[in-house]
Structure formats: C-alpha cells, structure tokens
N, C-alpha and C positions, 0 to 999 in steps of 0.2 A: 537562177531562180534555183534553190530550192525544191525538190519531191515536199508534199504535203509529212511532214513527222521526217523529214532526211538528216542528218546527227553531221553540221557543216562539217567535223574534223574528216571525216569518208571522202570531199571535195580537196582537201589538201595537200597537195600531194610531195612529199618531203623525202626524195630519193637521194637527191645534193646533197652536197656538207653544206651551202648557203641555207635553204632550209630548211634543217633539220637545227641548222644554227638556231635560225627562230620559231624550230618548235620545244627549243628547250629554252630560248626567253617566252615565252609562254610561259614555261612550268614556273620556272621560278619566280615573275610575275601574276599567275594565278590566285594565288591563297591573298596576296595585297589585298588593302580595297581604299588603296590608293589614285588615281588619274595617269593615264599612260597616253604616249602620245605612236601612234603607229604610222612611220614615213616610208615615200614609195615613190616612186612615180605615178601615173593618173592607167593601167589599167593592172598594178600589179594583182591587187586580189589584197587592196587593205580592209575593204570590207569584211571579207570572211575572216581571216586573221583578227581582227576583235571578235568574232560570230565566235570562233576559237576559246579564242581567251573567256569570252563572259561563262563559255558551258565547263569553261573547267576548275572558272573560280565557284565557292559559296555562293553567288548569286544566280547559278544555272537554274534555276527553280522561276526567278523575278523572268520578268520578260527586256527582251532585246529591241529598244529600242533605237533606229538609224534617221537624222534627220540632216536637212540643206545647210548652210552657211546662215538663210537671213529665217530660218523655221519654220519657215512657210506651213502653214495647214489648213484644215480643215478650219474655219471662224477666227480665221490670226488678221483678216483683213482691218484695218485701222488701230487694230494694238501696237503700240510701242516696243524699241527692241527687248528693252526687259522683260517684261511683260512674256511675249514669244516665247524668249528664253526661260521663264519661270514654267511657260506650258510643256516646254518639252521638259522640262526636268522633274512636273510630274506626273507627268504621260510615264515617267522611267523607273517610281520609284518603287525602291527594293528591287531594282535590277542594273541595269545599265545602261546607260547612256553616248552612241557613238555619234559627234557633227564630224562633220565632213567636211576637206578643208578647212577646217577650225582657223584659219590665216583670216579667212574672208568673215570671221565673224564679225558683224559691228561695233560699237568698244561700248557701248548699253551692252550689249550681252556677252561680252569678253567679263566683262566687271561682273554680272550674273553667274556666271557661271564657275567666277572664282571664288566667291562668297559662297559658293553651293559645294566645292569639289570639298573631299573627304580626302586631310594630309593622318597617314596615320603616323601616331607619335606619343610616344607614352598620356602623355598627359590631353591626347585629341579626343574632343567632342564635336557632337553635332551641331557645325553652326552654320545659327541664324541667318538669310539673307534680310537686304535692307528693309526689306516687304514684312519678316518676323516672321518669315514658311522656315521651315530646317525641311532640305533635301535630306531623302536614302538613295543614294543614286552612287555608280561608280560611271565616273567620267568623263570614255576616250575620246580623243581627237585624231583624224587625220589628216594628215598634210604632204606635203613634198620637203624633197631634202631641202633648199634654200630657208631655211627656216632666222639661222642666222637676219640675214640679211630681212627677213620679213620683221623683228622682230625691231631693228637701228634704223627701216623703215617705220618705225611704230604701228604698222599693219598691227602687228601682234602683240598683246601689253606684254611685259617683263613677266610679271607679276602671275600668268595665266601660262606664259610659256615657262618656268622656268620648274612648277612645280611638277607638270607634265612628265617634261625635257630630263625629267629623273628616273623614270619609266618609260624605257623605251626602245619601242621592236622597227628595225628597221629588214623595209620587204625585200629585199637584191630583185631585179630586170631578170627579167624572163633570156635579157643575154646569158647574162652571167648561172641558169640553171641549164644546162645544159643535159642534166642526166633525170633531170623531172619531163622534158619534153615528150616525147615517146606515151608516157604514161598518158598524160596529156592528151594528148589527139587522141589518143585511140577512148579516153574514158569519153570525149565531147564527137567523135566519128560515130561511138553506137548511140549514144544519147540521140544524136536527130536522127540515127540511121531506124532506131526503134520507133523514133516518133512519128516517119512520115509512112511508116514499113515497109523499108529496101530491101528488113536483113544483115543479116551479120558484112560485114565487108572488113577486110585484109589492109594491113598495110604494108606494106615492102620496107625491105633495109634500103633500100637507091632511097626507098620517099623522108621515111625517116631522117635519114646522112643528110637531107637537102632540109627539111623541115630543120635539122639541131642546126645546117649552118647561114639560118637568116636571120636575122639579126635584130629580130622582132624590134621596133622603135613604139607599139600601141603596146607590148608585152601580151599577158593570159587572155584581155580583153578581145586582141586581133587576134590568139591563136583561135579564141570560142566564135568569134566569126569566121574561120578562115577553114576552119572544120567545119561548118556547116556548109559552106560553099564547095569543098570536097561531096560530101554525101550528094548536096544536090545535079554538082557535075559531070564525074569518074563516073564512067560510063561501066565501067566491069562492076566484080565481087570485092577487084584488088588494088588499092588507089598506087596506083606508082610513081615517081619520079615525076613523070611529064604532066601527072593528072595533077602537081602541087604547079610546079613549074608554070602550068595553064592561070593556075586562079592565084601565086603571088607576087606581088606587085615587085614593077622592077628600084629594087634599091638594092644600094651596093653592097656585098658582103664585106667585111671586116677581115680585111688579111695583116696579117703577120708585118711586118717592119719590112722585115730583113726578103721578105716572100716579093716585097714589089722590085722593080727594075729602079734607075736613076730616075729615065725620065718620069715613071707612074708617081715615084715622088712628087722630084718639081711640080707634073701638072698638079696632082694631089689638093698641095700646099697655094699653086696657086689660084687653085680652085677656092682656096677659102679663105683668100686676099681676094679677088674683085666678088665676091661675095658680101664681103664687111663694106666691102666700100662702093654698095650699092646704093645710087640716090648721090654718093658725092665727086665732087670736078678729077678728074684727075692729068695725076701732070709727070712728067718724064718715069713713065712705068717701065719705062724699059733699061736706061740708065739706073736707076733704083734696084730691079730686080740684077740686071749686071753689078754692083755691088756688091746682095747680096752671098753669090757664088761666087769672086773676089777675094772675100775676104776670108773665107774660115777655106779655101783651097788656097790661098796664099801661108795664111799660114802651119798648112799641114807638111803641106809645101818646105815651109823652112825647117818645119823644127825636126822633117827628115832628113834633112843637110847638113843639120844639125848653125843652122843659119848663113851658111853658107852661100849669097848672093848668088855667083855666078855658076854655082851646080841649079839651082833652084830655076836659075833662068832659064838653063838645059832641056832642064827637066817638063818646063810648063811650054821650049818654044818661045818663049821672047827674045827680045832684043835684054842687056844687062841695064842699058839705063832707060825701055818701057820699067821694068818692073821695079827701077827704083821711084821710078816717078808714080806711078801706083801704087805703092808699100807711102811716099809721103803723102799719094792723096787720102789717104784708108786712115792715116794716122795722127791726120788731122783734125783736133776737138773742133768736135758737131755743133751749135748748139741746138732748139728744142725741137725735137723730133714732131716729122707731122704727123698726123690722121695717115697716112700712106707709111709712111716707117714702121706710125707704129703696128698699120696692119699686117704688114709682112712680118714682123717679128710674132708675133702672137703663135 
C-alpha cells in the first residue's frame, strides 16, 4: 500500500542486475502509447512495475486504474462482459488501465479490450469499438509466464495477446534478485516498526545472509509479510539470524547440484518421481529404478574401459556373463513407456 502522494518509483528497488534490466525496459517503453504485457510470477510486483511505467509516460497526469479479470466493481452486477470492460476503459480515460491476470478475462471482455487498445503505427487513429465509443487509454495486462499455453488453449485470444506481447516486461522472481533483498527487508521492517511505534530495528549481517539464501516461493509479497512478522516477534532492537529462522517456513533451500551427495541427488529425484505418481498405481518400482541407475553406470564404465567388457566387469565387481546379460537386457528395444517410466525420466 502506497503512502498518500508517494511515488511508486520509491518502492521499486533495482540494485540487482535483473531489476536494472526491468527499469531499462520501462524507460524504453514509457513514451510509446501501445499496450504492454507485464509478466512474472504472482507476488513479484507486477502492479508496481505497471504504476512506474504509467508515471514515466506522457499519461502520468491521467488516472491509473486497476481492475480484476471480471471487471467487477460498483454497479456492474447484471452487466455483460463487454459492458464491464467498457466501464473499466471509461474510468481510465486519458490514463492507464491495468488488467490483472489478463488470461482470465472472459472472451467478450478480451474482444472489447482488443478493439479499444491503441497500436502506435504511422497511420493509426483512435479506433471506436463496436459500441461506437473511442477510448483514449493505454491498456496494460499482467500475466504469469505460461502465455503461449494459454493462447494454445484459447484462454487468451491471439488477437489480444500479440499486440500486447510486442511490448513485454518480464519481472524476475525474488530468488533471482539477491542484491535487492537486504534493501527490501530493511524498508519493510522500518515501515512496520514505525507503524506500531517500535522504534529503530537493525538487521544483522547473518540475518541478511539467511534471508538471501531462502528461495522465496511467494516472492515480494511473502517478503513483505515476513518483515511484518519479524517486527512483531523479534525481541530485541536487532534482528538476528535466529529471529529469521523462527519465522521462516521450512522450505528446502536451493543447493547447487555439485554440492549434493550422490545419495541426496538420488533421494531428490525419487521424491519428485513419487510426487508425480501420486494417485496412480505403482508397479515394479524397485526394478525400474535399478534399470535407470544401471544403464548410465554401464555406459560410463564401458566408456572408461574403451568398450572392454572384461575390465568393466572387474570395475563393477560383476561376473562377466552377468554383465553381458544385463547389457543385452538394457539394449533390447523398448515399447511405449508407461507412466512410471516417463515420470522417472522427467
């Protein structure tokens, strides 16, 4: 929530390379009057990016209006989707209309938006929609990253998607913005501390390190909520790593593959396999997993021995005939893979 009269740019932290790239894209698109698509995971600050785009555009003196996919609002009960979309466009005349989660806009609403958006071309003019109205509005849509699938599934019309996608801003997830996390945390901690009169709270270096390592599945929205909890629960005037650990949910941290032990890598793979197979019957899992381990092991050992099966058998601690049988078995042409096989290969 912005303070009255606050500049949204003050809230957009861009100390990381990823967010500096976002600011560069905003500046490049600001003077254009065409539609824009702001993409990213939920909680990444897509609305904030859209607000900054509006304030850096020639429309900054106009209204910035945010609507949900159904264009719900006062006096919209009983209206059809097209009329709801037109009301939203009227409310933003001269300014910017942000349509959140544009993939979820009903088909009739999408058609109305497409007829209303302005495509900046040399011969372009303000186009009336089917009702005869002309809308002087810049349309911005927010969406997650799976847009092509939404178009293929006909949830989002290509007629609306293509002109918006030509001006796209990709907002990175918080886990890719490590350089921004300390500043973001400090700002929200200061905000909530002032709000409840706690006075100045500092954050230790170890606490910052703990926060940067966390994968932030809820992105900036989760960070904001965590900052509030830290202000409420931290006992002293300095937030320590232990205070952070006490309020962080138990989520596996991202660990580079090379830092995992072999057993940990196998366990992680099997956990994913069992999760994907939830609700489906499982058959011969032990044998299937052994096959997946044996096949690459045999390939690597034979490569090491130059194809010499006798040496390979010695390295593996297997009888030569046993190895030959296993190699023959793995080399047999397979039929179509079952669900368990495909899940293991993912």
